[in-house]
One Martini backbone bead per residue (centre of mass of N, CA, C, O) as a GRO file, in nm:
protein
   78
    1ALA     BB    1   0.054   0.061  -0.018
    2SER     BB    2   0.312   0.266   0.005
    3SER     BB    3   0.373   0.260  -0.310
    4ARG     BB    4   0.106   0.461  -0.370
    5VAL     BB    5   0.221   0.696  -0.238
    6SER     BB    6   0.190   1.049  -0.257
    7ILE     BB    7   0.406   1.323  -0.282
    8THR     BB    8   0.381   1.630  -0.150
    9THR     BB    9   0.460   1.945  -0.069
   10GLN     BB   10   0.336   1.930   0.212
   11ASP     BB   11   0.499   1.686   0.305
   12ILE     BB   12   0.777   1.815   0.288
   13LEU     BB   13   0.721   2.050   0.484
   14THR     BB   14   0.643   1.883   0.723
   15ALA     BB   15   0.913   1.716   0.744
   16SER     BB   16   1.081   2.004   0.788
   17LYS     BB   17   1.000   2.044   1.061
   18GLY     BB   18   1.265   2.162   1.266
   19GLN     BB   19   1.436   2.229   1.031
   20PRO     BB   20   1.700   2.396   0.936
   21LEU     BB   21   1.707   2.634   0.695
   22PRO     BB   22   1.846   2.763   0.460
   23GLN     BB   23   1.841   3.068   0.318
   24ARG     BB   24   1.876   2.887   0.042
   25GLY     BB   25   1.641   2.645   0.041
   26TYR     BB   26   1.604   2.281   0.039
   27GLN     BB   27   1.590   2.000   0.258
   28CYS     BB   28   1.653   1.682   0.266
   29VAL     BB   29   1.572   1.465   0.522
   30SER     BB   30   1.720   1.204   0.418
   31CYS     BB   31   2.009   1.320   0.269
   32CYS     BB   32   2.072   1.653   0.299
   33ARG     BB   33   2.017   1.787   0.054
   34VAL     BB   34   2.030   2.092  -0.138
   35PHE     BB   35   1.772   2.304  -0.275
   36PRO     BB   36   1.662   2.592  -0.435
   37ARG     BB   37   1.383   2.438  -0.488
   38LEU     BB   38   1.101   2.271  -0.426
   39CYS     BB   39   1.075   2.133  -0.703
   40ALA     BB   40   1.355   2.000  -0.695
   41LEU     BB   41   1.302   1.825  -0.450
   42LYS     BB   42   1.067   1.672  -0.564
   43THR     BB   43   1.223   1.547  -0.796
   44HIS     BB   44   1.427   1.403  -0.631
   45ILE     BB   45   1.238   1.218  -0.484
   46GLU     BB   46   1.108   1.082  -0.741
   47ASN     BB   47   1.433   1.017  -0.856
   48SER     BB   48   1.623   0.880  -0.638
   49SER     BB   49   1.678   0.591  -0.741
   50GLN     BB   50   1.849   0.692  -0.991
   51GLU     BB   51   2.063   0.838  -0.781
   52GLY     BB   52   2.098   0.630  -0.518
   53TYR     BB   53   1.841   0.686  -0.348
   54SER     BB   54   1.575   0.665  -0.066
   55CYS     BB   55   1.371   0.913  -0.041
   56ASN     BB   56   1.096   0.804  -0.133
   57VAL     BB   57   1.069   0.589   0.084
   58TYR     BB   58   1.082   0.778   0.325
   59TYR     BB   59   0.838   0.965   0.255
   60ARG     BB   60   0.620   0.749   0.220
   61ARG     BB   61   0.651   0.638   0.509
   62LEU     BB   62   0.607   0.897   0.663
   63LYS     BB   63   0.318   0.936   0.558
   64ALA     BB   64   0.196   0.667   0.652
   65LEU     BB   65   0.248   0.718   0.951
   66ARG     BB   66   0.082   0.984   0.979
   67GLU     BB   67  -0.187   0.867   0.886
   68LYS     BB   68  -0.208   0.657   1.107
   69GLU     BB   69  -0.191   0.846   1.350
   70HIS     BB   70  -0.444   1.011   1.268
   71LYS     BB   71  -0.647   0.777   1.281
   72MET     BB   72  -0.593   0.709   1.580
   73GLN     BB   73  -0.684   0.984   1.693
   74GLU     BB   74  -0.968   0.987   1.584
   75ALA     BB   75  -1.057   0.720   1.729
   76ALA     BB   76  -0.991   0.836   2.027
   77ALA     BB   77  -1.191   1.039   1.994
   78PRO     BB   78  -1.503   1.142   2.130
   0.00000   0.00000   0.00000
């Protein structure tokens, strides 16, 4: 199921919360590479396996875990 998870720009920004960003650019939370634009980071994540990185797997798994946690919180709410 997690192989079908699509990573959005919002997912990338959410994953980056708490991470100090450089003055110019966005940092991949998985491999720590810095990209000048958010769209470049998103392209990197989508094509990471071709570059020898597993960033796509990391972000997909992170998104799946957050969605699971959100569902558990909703179920626990009165």
